[in-house]
N, C-alpha and C positions, 0 to 999 in steps of 0.2 A: 443512398440510405445514410441517415445521420448516425455518427458514431456516438455511443453513450459514454459519458465521462465516468471515471471510477468514483465510487463513494470515497469519502474521506478515510474510512476504515480500511478499505481495500488498497487505497493509495499507500497508506502507512504500512500495511502488511507487505506489499511489494517492496517498499523501501527497506523494510527490516531484513528482507532476504537478499538485498543487492550485494552484500559483501560475503555472505556465507550461508550455507544451509542451516536451518534451525528447526527444532521441534516446537510444538505448540506453546509450552511455557516460555521458551526462549523468544518466540515471536511476541508474546504478550509483554515481556520485559523490554524488548527492543522498541516496540511501538510506544510504550509509555515513556521511554528514554528519548526517542526521537521527537515525540510530541510535547516534551517537557511536562508530562503529566496530564495533558489535556485529553488524551485518548487513553482510556483504560478499558481494555477488552475483557469481557467476561468469557469464560470458556465456551459457552453455547454460541455466543456471537462469533467468536473466532472460528470455531469449527464449521459453522454455517458459511462463513465467508471463504474458508479454505475450500470447501466443497464447490462453491460457485467458481472460485478462481481455478480450481483443477478442471472443472467442466469447460471452462473457457480457455484451457491450455496455457494459462499464465503462470502457474506453478505446477510442480510435479513432485512425486515422492522421490527423495534422494536415496534414503535407506532406512532400515529399522534399527533401533537401539534397544538395549535392555531386553534381550531375548524376544524381540518382536513386539514389545509393548509400546514403545514410543516411535512415532513416525516423524522423520526428519524431511522437511520440504525444501525445495530449491526453486529459484526463479528460472523461468524458461526464456528463450530468446523472444518469444511472443510477449511475455510479461514485461520484459525489459523495454521492448518497443512501445507497448501501451503505456508504461510508466513515463517514458520520454515524451510520448504524444500528449499525455495529460499535463506533464510539467510545462511543456511549451504553451498549452492552452491556458494554464494558470498564470504563467509569466505574462502572457498577452493581457489577461484580465487585470493583473496587478498593474501593468503599465497604463492601461486605459483609466483604471480607477485612480491611480496616483495623479495623472494629469487633471482629471476632473475635480478631484478633491483639492489639489493645489490651487486651481483656478477659483474654486468656491471660497477658499480661505483668503485669497487676495482681495475679494470684494468687500 
């Protein structure tokens, strides 16, 4: 069975959680920072992605803050493995594209 790649948004969400657990707004800020402003997550988009990533066991609830009002999420070992798998896939894609584009520019 073929493994599905992460969406760009999910990839960035997992990257945002690689160093420390974050709550939703922290994830939004970190994704914007990591993507240099190219990915700006709306709250609805973020929480839909969080639910999907939780169901896939790539992230999990770390703890609750502010009397249980804010959920803080962390990356799971499965999430880290999937992030690494997609990183390697993208690195291979980058390598092939670079070679082909360089060859085309030389013509």
